[in-house]
DSSP file (Angstrom, degrees, kcal/mol; ACC not computed):
  #  RESIDUE AA STRUCTURE BP1 BP2  ACC     N-H-->O    O-->H-N    N-H-->O    O-->H-N    TCO  KAPPA ALPHA  PHI   PSI    X-CA   Y-CA   Z-CA
    1    1 A M              0   0    0      0, 0.0     2,-0.8     0, 0.0     0, 0.0   0.000 360.0 360.0 360.0  93.0    8.7   34.8  -73.8
    2    2 A M        +     0   0    0      1,-0.2    32,-0.1     2,-0.1    31,-0.1  -0.801 360.0 163.8 -93.2 112.0    6.3   34.4  -70.9
    3    3 A I        -     0   0    0     30,-1.8    31,-0.2    -2,-0.8    -1,-0.2   0.861  16.1-171.2 -96.2 -44.6    2.8   35.0  -72.2
    4    4 A R        +     0   0    0     29,-2.9     2,-0.4     1,-0.2    30,-0.2   0.944  25.5 144.9  50.6  67.1    0.7   33.5  -69.4
    5    5 A S        -     0   0    0     29,-0.4    -1,-0.2     1,-0.1    -2,-0.1  -0.969  30.5-179.0-133.9 121.0   -2.8   33.5  -70.8
    6    6 A T        +     0   0    0     -2,-0.4     2,-0.6     4,-0.0    -1,-0.1   0.405  52.7 116.6 -93.6   2.0   -5.3   30.8  -70.1
    7    7 A D     >  -     0   0    0      1,-0.2     4,-2.2     2,-0.1     5,-0.2  -0.609  58.6-152.5 -72.1 114.7   -7.8   32.7  -72.4
    8    8 A K  H  > S+     0   0    0     -2,-0.6     4,-2.9     1,-0.2     5,-0.2   0.896  90.8  52.4 -58.9 -45.6   -8.5   30.2  -75.2
    9    9 A A  H  > S+     0   0    0      1,-0.2     4,-2.4     2,-0.2    -1,-0.2   0.911 110.4  48.6 -59.6 -43.0   -9.3   32.8  -77.8
   10   10 A A  H  > S+     0   0    0      2,-0.2     4,-2.3     1,-0.2    -1,-0.2   0.904 112.2  49.4 -64.1 -41.2   -6.1   34.7  -77.1
   11   11 A R  H  X S+     0   0    0     -4,-2.2     4,-3.0     2,-0.2     5,-0.2   0.942 111.0  48.9 -61.9 -48.2   -4.1   31.5  -77.3
   12   12 A L  H  X S+     0   0    0     -4,-2.9     4,-2.5     1,-0.2    -2,-0.2   0.911 112.9  47.4 -60.5 -43.9   -5.7   30.5  -80.6
   13   13 A L  H  X S+     0   0    0     -4,-2.4     4,-2.2    -5,-0.2    -1,-0.2   0.911 113.8  47.7 -63.7 -42.1   -5.1   33.9  -82.2
   14   14 A C  H  X S+     0   0    0     -4,-2.3     4,-2.4     2,-0.2    -2,-0.2   0.928 113.0  47.4 -65.8 -45.7   -1.5   34.0  -81.0
   15   15 A I  H  X S+     0   0    0     -4,-3.0     4,-2.4     1,-0.2    -2,-0.2   0.918 112.2  50.6 -62.0 -43.5   -0.7   30.4  -82.2
   16   16 A N  H  X S+     0   0    0     -4,-2.5     4,-2.5    -5,-0.2    -1,-0.2   0.899 109.2  51.2 -61.8 -40.2   -2.4   31.2  -85.6
   17   17 A E  H  X S+     0   0    0     -4,-2.2     4,-1.4     2,-0.2    -1,-0.2   0.913 108.3  52.0 -62.9 -42.8   -0.2   34.4  -85.8
   18   18 A Y  H  <>S+     0   0    0     -4,-2.4     5,-2.4     1,-0.2     3,-0.4   0.937 111.4  47.4 -57.2 -46.9    2.9   32.3  -85.1
   19   19 A L  H ><5S+     0   0    0     -4,-2.4     3,-1.6     1,-0.2    57,-0.4   0.913 110.2  51.8 -61.9 -43.4    1.9   29.9  -87.9
   20   20 A N  H 3<5S+     0   0    0     -4,-2.5    -1,-0.2     1,-0.3    -2,-0.2   0.710 107.4  52.7 -69.8 -19.9    1.2   32.7  -90.4
   21   21 A T  T 3<5S-     0   0    0     -4,-1.4    -1,-0.3    -3,-0.4    -2,-0.2   0.335 121.9-105.7 -96.2   7.1    4.6   34.3  -89.8
   22   22 A G  T < 5 +     0   0    0     -3,-1.6    -3,-0.2     1,-0.3     2,-0.1   0.566  67.7 150.0  86.9   8.7    6.4   31.0  -90.5
   23   23 A K      < -     0   0    0     -5,-2.4     2,-0.3    -6,-0.2    -1,-0.3  -0.466  48.0-119.1 -76.2 147.4    7.3   30.1  -86.9
   24   24 A N        -     0   0    0     -2,-0.1     2,-0.7    51,-0.1    51,-0.2  -0.663  24.1-139.7 -80.6 140.9    7.6   26.5  -85.8
   25   25 A I  B     -A   74   0A   0     49,-2.5    49,-2.7    -2,-0.3     2,-0.6  -0.904  16.2-171.5-109.4 110.2    5.2   25.5  -83.1
   26   26 A N     >  -     0   0    0     -2,-0.7     4,-2.5    47,-0.2     5,-0.3  -0.894  17.6-145.4 -99.6 124.4    6.6   23.3  -80.4
   27   27 A L  H  > S+     0   0    0     -2,-0.6     4,-2.6    45,-0.3     5,-0.2   0.909  96.0  45.8 -57.8 -48.1    3.9   22.0  -78.0
   28   28 A Q  H  > S+     0   0    0      1,-0.2     4,-2.4     2,-0.2    -1,-0.2   0.903 112.2  51.0 -66.3 -40.3    5.9   22.0  -74.9
   29   29 A S  H  > S+     0   0    0      2,-0.2     4,-2.5     1,-0.2    -1,-0.2   0.928 113.5  45.0 -61.9 -44.6    7.4   25.4  -75.5
   30   30 A L  H  X S+     0   0    0     -4,-2.5     4,-2.9     2,-0.2     5,-0.3   0.900 110.5  54.2 -66.4 -39.5    4.0   27.0  -76.1
   31   31 A A  H  X>S+     0   0    0     -4,-2.6     5,-1.9    -5,-0.3     4,-1.4   0.926 111.4  45.6 -59.0 -44.1    2.6   25.2  -73.1
   32   32 A D  H  <5S+     0   0    0     -4,-2.4    -2,-0.2     2,-0.2    -1,-0.2   0.920 113.2  50.0 -64.0 -43.8    5.3   26.7  -70.9
   33   33 A D  H  <5S+     0   0    0     -4,-2.5   -29,-2.9     1,-0.2   -30,-1.8   0.896 118.1  38.1 -62.2 -41.8    4.9   30.1  -72.5
   34   34 A F  H  <5S-     0   0    0     -4,-2.9   -29,-0.4   -31,-0.2    -1,-0.2   0.602 106.4-123.1 -87.7 -11.9    1.1   30.1  -71.9
   35   35 A G  T  <5S+     0   0    0     -4,-1.4     2,-0.2     1,-0.3    -3,-0.2   0.845  73.9 111.9  72.5  33.2    1.2   28.4  -68.5
   36   36 A V  S   <S-     0   0    0     -5,-1.9    -1,-0.3    -6,-0.2    -2,-0.1  -0.737  72.8 -80.5-126.9 176.9   -1.1   25.6  -69.7
   37   37 A S     >  -     0   0    0     -2,-0.2     4,-1.6     1,-0.1     5,-0.1  -0.371  32.3-118.8 -78.6 159.1   -0.6   21.9  -70.3
   38   38 A K  H  > S+     0   0    0      1,-0.2     4,-2.1     2,-0.2     5,-0.1   0.866 117.1  57.6 -60.6 -36.8    0.9   20.4  -73.4
   39   39 A R  H  > S+     0   0    0      2,-0.2     4,-2.3     1,-0.2    -1,-0.2   0.871 101.8  54.7 -63.4 -37.6   -2.4   18.6  -74.0
   40   40 A T  H  > S+     0   0    0      1,-0.2     4,-2.2     2,-0.2    -1,-0.2   0.921 109.1  47.2 -61.5 -44.3   -4.2   22.0  -74.0
   41   41 A I  H  X S+     0   0    0     -4,-1.6     4,-2.6     2,-0.2    -2,-0.2   0.877 109.1  55.0 -65.7 -36.6   -1.9   23.2  -76.7
   42   42 A Q  H  X S+     0   0    0     -4,-2.1     4,-2.2     2,-0.2    -2,-0.2   0.914 108.2  48.3 -61.9 -42.3   -2.5   20.0  -78.6
   43   43 A R  H  X S+     0   0    0     -4,-2.3     4,-2.0     2,-0.2    -2,-0.2   0.901 110.4  51.8 -64.2 -40.0   -6.3   20.6  -78.5
   44   44 A D  H  X S+     0   0    0     -4,-2.2     4,-2.2     1,-0.2    -2,-0.2   0.923 109.6  49.4 -60.6 -44.1   -5.7   24.2  -79.7
   45   45 A M  H  X S+     0   0    0     -4,-2.6     4,-2.8     1,-0.2    -2,-0.2   0.885 107.3  55.0 -63.1 -38.7   -3.6   22.9  -82.6
   46   46 A D  H  X S+     0   0    0     -4,-2.2     4,-2.1     1,-0.2    -1,-0.2   0.899 108.9  48.3 -60.9 -40.2   -6.4   20.4  -83.5
   47   47 A E  H  X S+     0   0    0     -4,-2.0     4,-2.2     2,-0.2    -2,-0.2   0.897 111.8  48.6 -67.0 -40.4   -8.9   23.3  -83.7
   48   48 A I  H  X S+     0   0    0     -4,-2.2     4,-2.3     2,-0.2    -2,-0.2   0.909 110.8  50.6 -66.9 -41.3   -6.6   25.3  -85.9
   49   49 A K  H  X S+     0   0    0     -4,-2.8     4,-2.1     1,-0.2    -2,-0.2   0.908 110.8  49.5 -61.5 -41.3   -6.0   22.3  -88.2
   50   50 A A  H  X S+     0   0    0     -4,-2.1     4,-2.3     2,-0.2    -2,-0.2   0.891 108.1  54.6 -64.7 -39.2   -9.7   21.8  -88.5
   51   51 A F  H  X S+     0   0    0     -4,-2.2     4,-1.9     1,-0.2    -2,-0.2   0.943 110.4  44.7 -58.6 -49.4  -10.2   25.5  -89.2
   52   52 A Y  H  X S+     0   0    0     -4,-2.3     4,-1.6     1,-0.2    11,-0.3   0.856 110.3  55.1 -66.8 -33.9   -7.7   25.4  -92.1
   53   53 A A  H  X S+     0   0    0     -4,-2.1     4,-1.3     1,-0.2    -1,-0.2   0.905 109.5  47.5 -63.3 -40.8   -9.3   22.1  -93.4
   54   54 A N  H  X S+     0   0    0     -4,-2.3     4,-2.4     1,-0.2    -2,-0.2   0.848 106.7  57.6 -67.9 -34.4  -12.7   23.9  -93.5
   55   55 A E  H  X>S+     0   0    0     -4,-1.9     4,-3.3     1,-0.2     5,-0.7   0.872 101.5  56.2 -63.3 -37.1  -11.1   26.9  -95.3
   56   56 A I  H  X5S+     0   0    0     -4,-1.6     4,-1.4     1,-0.2    -1,-0.2   0.925 110.1  45.4 -59.4 -44.1  -10.0   24.5  -98.1
   57   57 A V  H  <5S+     0   0    0     -4,-1.3    -2,-0.2     2,-0.2    -1,-0.2   0.925 122.2  35.5 -66.2 -45.7  -13.5   23.4  -98.6
   58   58 A R  H  <5S+     0   0    0     -4,-2.4    -2,-0.2     1,-0.1    -3,-0.2   0.916 132.0  24.5 -77.0 -44.5  -15.0   26.9  -98.5
   59   59 A E  H  <5S-     0   0    0     -4,-3.3    -3,-0.2    -5,-0.2    -2,-0.2   0.613  91.7-128.2-101.2 -15.0  -12.4   29.0 -100.2
   60   60 A G     << +     0   0    0     -4,-1.4     2,-0.4    -5,-0.7    -4,-0.2   0.588  65.3 133.0  75.1   8.7  -10.6   26.4 -102.3
   61   61 A K        -     0   0    0     -6,-0.6     2,-0.8    -9,-0.1    -1,-0.3  -0.741  53.4-136.2 -93.6 140.7   -7.3   27.6 -100.8
   62   62 A Y        +     0   0    0     -2,-0.4     2,-0.4    -3,-0.1    -9,-0.1  -0.853  38.8 150.0-102.0 108.1   -4.8   24.9  -99.6
   63   63 A R        -     0   0    0     -2,-0.8     2,-0.4   -11,-0.3    -7,-0.2  -0.989  20.3-174.9-133.3 126.2   -3.2   25.7  -96.3
   64   64 A N        -     0   0    0     -2,-0.4    13,-3.3    -8,-0.0     2,-0.6  -0.971  22.2-145.0-129.1 134.6   -2.3   22.8  -94.1
   65   65 A V  E     +B   76   0A   0     -2,-0.4     2,-0.3    11,-0.2    11,-0.2  -0.869  34.1 175.0 -92.9 123.8   -0.9   22.6  -90.6
   66   66 A Y  E     -B   75   0A   0      9,-2.5     9,-2.4    -2,-0.6     2,-0.5  -0.914  32.3-116.9-131.8 158.4    1.5   19.7  -90.5
   67   67 A F  E     -B   74   0A   0     -2,-0.3     2,-0.8     7,-0.2     7,-0.2  -0.833  20.5-152.3 -96.6 125.0    3.9   18.1  -88.0
   68   68 A D  E  >> -B   73   0A   0      5,-3.4     5,-1.5    -2,-0.5     4,-1.3  -0.862   4.2-165.4 -98.0 108.5    7.6   18.2  -88.9
   69   69 A K  T  45S+     0   0    0     -2,-0.8    -1,-0.2     1,-0.2     5,-0.0   0.805  84.9  61.8 -65.5 -29.6    9.3   15.2  -87.2
   70   70 A R  T  45S+     0   0    0      1,-0.2    -1,-0.2    -3,-0.1    -2,-0.0   0.912 118.8  25.7 -62.7 -42.0   12.7   16.6  -87.9
   71   71 A T  T  45S-     0   0    0     -3,-0.4    -1,-0.2     2,-0.2    -2,-0.2   0.461 101.0-128.7-101.7  -2.7   12.1   19.8  -85.8
   72   72 A N  T  <5S+     0   0    0     -4,-1.3     2,-0.3     1,-0.2   -45,-0.3   0.910  73.0 104.1  55.4  45.2    9.4   18.3  -83.5
   73   73 A S  E   <S- B   0  68A   0     -5,-1.5    -5,-3.4   -47,-0.1     2,-0.3  -0.961  71.6-106.4-150.7 164.8    7.1   21.2  -84.3
   74   74 A Y  E     -AB  25  67A   0    -49,-2.7   -49,-2.5    -2,-0.3     2,-0.3  -0.687  33.4-177.3 -94.4 149.4    4.1   22.2  -86.3
   75   75 A R  E     - B   0  66A   0     -9,-2.4    -9,-2.5    -2,-0.3     2,-0.5  -0.936  24.4-122.3-139.9 161.9    4.2   24.4  -89.4
   76   76 A L  E       B   0  65A   0    -57,-0.4   -11,-0.2    -2,-0.3   -13,-0.0  -0.939 360.0 360.0-109.4 126.9    1.8   26.0  -91.8
   77   77 A D              0   0    0    -13,-3.3   -12,-0.1    -2,-0.5    -1,-0.1   0.439 360.0 360.0 -77.5 360.0    2.0   25.1  -95.5
């Protein structure tokens, strides 16, 4: 799945969609798909985690992005 988008907004929306559909997020796989560095995807994940943390405060809903060491990937609770 070659996505090749360096547009940050498009990446964030796509990653968020993956999380919301229950997909596991592997940093290196996404970096390869988007044609960016693994560090770039890590920063994107940090922003998404911060977004969900703020949603808990505002909406009272608990949704958490966590790292699953067994699968070496991120998931959304």
